[in-house]
Biotite code that builds the C-alpha atoms (Angstrom):
import biotite.structure as struc

atoms = struc.array([
    struc.Atom([29.480, -5.657, -33.905], chain_id="A", res_id=1, res_name="UNK", atom_name="CA", element="C"),
    struc.Atom([31.204, -3.703, -31.188], chain_id="A", res_id=2, res_name="UNK", atom_name="CA", element="C"),
    struc.Atom([33.796, -1.062, -31.919], chain_id="A", res_id=3, res_name="UNK", atom_name="CA", element="C"),
    struc.Atom([36.912, -2.658, -30.249], chain_id="A", res_id=4, res_name="UNK", atom_name="CA", element="C"),
    struc.Atom([39.677, -4.202, -32.188], chain_id="A", res_id=5, res_name="UNK", atom_name="CA", element="C"),
    struc.Atom([38.961, -2.738, -35.651], chain_id="A", res_id=6, res_name="UNK", atom_name="CA", element="C"),
    struc.Atom([35.325, -2.796, -35.195], chain_id="A", res_id=7, res_name="UNK", atom_name="CA", element="C"),
    struc.Atom([34.535, 0.251, -37.249], chain_id="A", res_id=8, res_name="UNK", atom_name="CA", element="C"),
    struc.Atom([36.194, -1.265, -40.267], chain_id="A", res_id=9, res_name="UNK", atom_name="CA", element="C"),
    struc.Atom([34.083, -4.480, -39.855], chain_id="A", res_id=10, res_name="UNK", atom_name="CA", element="C"),
    struc.Atom([30.995, -2.482, -39.510], chain_id="A", res_id=11, res_name="UNK", atom_name="CA", element="C"),
    struc.Atom([31.642, -0.809, -42.671], chain_id="A", res_id=12, res_name="UNK", atom_name="CA", element="C"),
    struc.Atom([32.736, -4.044, -44.447], chain_id="A", res_id=13, res_name="UNK", atom_name="CA", element="C"),
    struc.Atom([29.249, -5.622, -43.334], chain_id="A", res_id=14, res_name="UNK", atom_name="CA", element="C"),
    struc.Atom([27.523, -2.460, -44.671], chain_id="A", res_id=15, res_name="UNK", atom_name="CA", element="C"),
    struc.Atom([29.338, -2.567, -48.066], chain_id="A", res_id=16, res_name="UNK", atom_name="CA", element="C"),
    struc.Atom([28.363, -6.225, -48.360], chain_id="A", res_id=17, res_name="UNK", atom_name="CA", element="C"),
    struc.Atom([24.651, -5.348, -48.065], chain_id="A", res_id=18, res_name="UNK", atom_name="CA", element="C"),
    struc.Atom([24.217, -6.335, -44.281], chain_id="A", res_id=19, res_name="UNK", atom_name="CA", element="C"),
    struc.Atom([22.582, -4.076, -41.666], chain_id="A", res_id=20, res_name="UNK", atom_name="CA", element="C"),
    struc.Atom([24.929, -4.384, -38.528], chain_id="A", res_id=21, res_name="UNK", atom_name="CA", element="C"),
    struc.Atom([23.674, -3.456, -35.181], chain_id="A", res_id=22, res_name="UNK", atom_name="CA", element="C"),
    struc.Atom([25.994, -2.341, -32.484], chain_id="A", res_id=23, res_name="UNK", atom_name="CA", element="C"),
    struc.Atom([25.384, -2.172, -28.761], chain_id="A", res_id=24, res_name="UNK", atom_name="CA", element="C"),
    struc.Atom([27.178, 1.324, -28.829], chain_id="A", res_id=25, res_name="UNK", atom_name="CA", element="C"),
    struc.Atom([24.128, 2.695, -30.856], chain_id="A", res_id=26, res_name="UNK", atom_name="CA", element="C"),
    struc.Atom([22.012, 2.138, -27.812], chain_id="A", res_id=27, res_name="UNK", atom_name="CA", element="C"),
    struc.Atom([24.722, 3.183, -25.315], chain_id="A", res_id=28, res_name="UNK", atom_name="CA", element="C"),
    struc.Atom([25.394, 6.488, -27.052], chain_id="A", res_id=29, res_name="UNK", atom_name="CA", element="C"),
    struc.Atom([21.607, 7.438, -26.551], chain_id="A", res_id=30, res_name="UNK", atom_name="CA", element="C"),
    struc.Atom([22.351, 7.564, -22.923], chain_id="A", res_id=31, res_name="UNK", atom_name="CA", element="C"),
    struc.Atom([24.538, 10.641, -23.425], chain_id="A", res_id=32, res_name="UNK", atom_name="CA", element="C"),
    struc.Atom([21.418, 12.712, -24.147], chain_id="A", res_id=33, res_name="UNK", atom_name="CA", element="C"),
    struc.Atom([18.822, 10.547, -22.664], chain_id="A", res_id=34, res_name="UNK", atom_name="CA", element="C"),
    struc.Atom([18.207, 8.639, -19.460], chain_id="A", res_id=35, res_name="UNK", atom_name="CA", element="C"),
    struc.Atom([21.211, 7.066, -17.689], chain_id="A", res_id=36, res_name="UNK", atom_name="CA", element="C"),
    struc.Atom([20.829, 3.209, -17.681], chain_id="A", res_id=37, res_name="UNK", atom_name="CA", element="C"),
    struc.Atom([22.619, 0.449, -15.860], chain_id="A", res_id=38, res_name="UNK", atom_name="CA", element="C"),
    struc.Atom([24.544, -2.362, -17.617], chain_id="A", res_id=39, res_name="UNK", atom_name="CA", element="C"),
    struc.Atom([21.683, -4.744, -16.852], chain_id="A", res_id=40, res_name="UNK", atom_name="CA", element="C"),
    struc.Atom([19.164, -2.394, -18.454], chain_id="A", res_id=41, res_name="UNK", atom_name="CA", element="C"),
    struc.Atom([21.343, -2.069, -21.463], chain_id="A", res_id=42, res_name="UNK", atom_name="CA", element="C"),
    struc.Atom([21.456, -5.787, -21.738], chain_id="A", res_id=43, res_name="UNK", atom_name="CA", element="C"),
    struc.Atom([17.594, -6.010, -21.568], chain_id="A", res_id=44, res_name="UNK", atom_name="CA", element="C"),
    struc.Atom([17.401, -3.616, -24.406], chain_id="A", res_id=45, res_name="UNK", atom_name="CA", element="C"),
    struc.Atom([20.190, -5.470, -26.385], chain_id="A", res_id=46, res_name="UNK", atom_name="CA", element="C"),
    struc.Atom([18.720, -8.989, -26.028], chain_id="A", res_id=47, res_name="UNK", atom_name="CA", element="C"),
    struc.Atom([15.810, -8.728, -28.313], chain_id="A", res_id=48, res_name="UNK", atom_name="CA", element="C"),
    struc.Atom([18.261, -7.253, -30.981], chain_id="A", res_id=49, res_name="UNK", atom_name="CA", element="C"),
    struc.Atom([20.484, -10.254, -30.794], chain_id="A", res_id=50, res_name="UNK", atom_name="CA", element="C"),
    struc.Atom([17.501, -12.665, -30.949], chain_id="A", res_id=51, res_name="UNK", atom_name="CA", element="C"),
    struc.Atom([16.324, -11.013, -34.161], chain_id="A", res_id=52, res_name="UNK", atom_name="CA", element="C"),
    struc.Atom([19.658, -11.099, -35.800], chain_id="A", res_id=53, res_name="UNK", atom_name="CA", element="C"),
    struc.Atom([20.678, -13.482, -38.656], chain_id="A", res_id=54, res_name="UNK", atom_name="CA", element="C"),
    struc.Atom([24.218, -13.791, -36.920], chain_id="A", res_id=55, res_name="UNK", atom_name="CA", element="C"),
    struc.Atom([26.509, -12.295, -34.268], chain_id="A", res_id=56, res_name="UNK", atom_name="CA", element="C"),
    struc.Atom([30.026, -11.331, -35.029], chain_id="A", res_id=57, res_name="UNK", atom_name="CA", element="C"),
    struc.Atom([32.198, -11.541, -31.884], chain_id="A", res_id=58, res_name="UNK", atom_name="CA", element="C"),
    struc.Atom([35.076, -9.334, -31.993], chain_id="A", res_id=59, res_name="UNK", atom_name="CA", element="C"),
    struc.Atom([38.244, -10.064, -29.936], chain_id="A", res_id=60, res_name="UNK", atom_name="CA", element="C"),
    struc.Atom([38.536, -8.629, -26.543], chain_id="A", res_id=61, res_name="UNK", atom_name="CA", element="C"),
    struc.Atom([37.134, -8.957, -23.002], chain_id="A", res_id=62, res_name="UNK", atom_name="CA", element="C"),
    struc.Atom([33.450, -8.017, -22.827], chain_id="A", res_id=63, res_name="UNK", atom_name="CA", element="C"),
    struc.Atom([31.099, -9.472, -20.427], chain_id="A", res_id=64, res_name="UNK", atom_name="CA", element="C"),
    struc.Atom([28.096, -8.080, -22.469], chain_id="A", res_id=65, res_name="UNK", atom_name="CA", element="C"),
    struc.Atom([29.524, -9.538, -25.760], chain_id="A", res_id=66, res_name="UNK", atom_name="CA", element="C"),
    struc.Atom([29.898, -13.050, -23.971], chain_id="A", res_id=67, res_name="UNK", atom_name="CA", element="C"),
    struc.Atom([26.286, -12.896, -22.919], chain_id="A", res_id=68, res_name="UNK", atom_name="CA", element="C"),
    struc.Atom([25.191, -12.027, -26.570], chain_id="A", res_id=69, res_name="UNK", atom_name="CA", element="C"),
    struc.Atom([27.051, -14.919, -27.806], chain_id="A", res_id=70, res_name="UNK", atom_name="CA", element="C"),
    struc.Atom([25.227, -17.100, -25.391], chain_id="A", res_id=71, res_name="UNK", atom_name="CA", element="C"),
    struc.Atom([21.928, -15.763, -26.293], chain_id="A", res_id=72, res_name="UNK", atom_name="CA", element="C"),
    struc.Atom([22.556, -16.370, -29.970], chain_id="A", res_id=73, res_name="UNK", atom_name="CA", element="C"),
    struc.Atom([23.801, -19.920, -29.523], chain_id="A", res_id=74, res_name="UNK", atom_name="CA", element="C"),
    struc.Atom([20.806, -20.733, -27.314], chain_id="A", res_id=75, res_name="UNK", atom_name="CA", element="C"),
    struc.Atom([18.593, -19.432, -30.127], chain_id="A", res_id=76, res_name="UNK", atom_name="CA", element="C"),
    struc.Atom([20.454, -21.368, -32.860], chain_id="A", res_id=77, res_name="UNK", atom_name="CA", element="C"),
    struc.Atom([21.713, -18.140, -34.253], chain_id="A", res_id=78, res_name="UNK", atom_name="CA", element="C"),
    struc.Atom([25.278, -18.664, -35.772], chain_id="A", res_id=79, res_name="UNK", atom_name="CA", element="C"),
    struc.Atom([28.116, -16.886, -34.194], chain_id="A", res_id=80, res_name="UNK", atom_name="CA", element="C"),
    struc.Atom([31.212, -15.770, -36.214], chain_id="A", res_id=81, res_name="UNK", atom_name="CA", element="C"),
    struc.Atom([34.602, -14.431, -35.212], chain_id="A", res_id=82, res_name="UNK", atom_name="CA", element="C"),
    struc.Atom([35.570, -13.722, -38.814], chain_id="A", res_id=83, res_name="UNK", atom_name="CA", element="C"),
    struc.Atom([33.779, -11.002, -40.836], chain_id="A", res_id=84, res_name="UNK", atom_name="CA", element="C"),
    struc.Atom([34.743, -12.554, -44.158], chain_id="A", res_id=85, res_name="UNK", atom_name="CA", element="C"),
    struc.Atom([33.556, -15.927, -43.331], chain_id="A", res_id=86, res_name="UNK", atom_name="CA", element="C"),
    struc.Atom([30.165, -14.433, -42.108], chain_id="A", res_id=87, res_name="UNK", atom_name="CA", element="C"),
    struc.Atom([29.694, -12.556, -45.346], chain_id="A", res_id=88, res_name="UNK", atom_name="CA", element="C"),
    struc.Atom([30.867, -15.654, -47.380], chain_id="A", res_id=89, res_name="UNK", atom_name="CA", element="C"),
    struc.Atom([28.286, -17.931, -45.653], chain_id="A", res_id=90, res_name="UNK", atom_name="CA", element="C"),
    struc.Atom([25.425, -15.581, -45.341], chain_id="A", res_id=91, res_name="UNK", atom_name="CA", element="C"),
    struc.Atom([25.540, -13.631, -48.710], chain_id="A", res_id=92, res_name="UNK", atom_name="CA", element="C"),
])
C-alpha cells in the first residue's frame, strides 16, 4: 500500500480488518536517518517483501515502482487488487 490517493485510510482499513500492510514508504523513510539509497536499491529491498505478500493493493496514480511491484506479484501468482474492500472480502 502506498500513501498516494487516500493510501493512509486504506492502510488503516486493512489494519482494522486484521491485515498487516507493508508500505514502500516504511523503507524509504529509513533513509532519512540512514544511508541514502538509489531507487534501484529500494526496489531490490522491496521485491522480497512483495514476493512474500498474500496480495498487492495497487493505488491509483503514476508510479514506476508500484508498476514493478504489480509485475512481480503477477509473475509470482500473487493477486493484485485495486479495491481495498474487494481485497478484504476475498482474503478475509
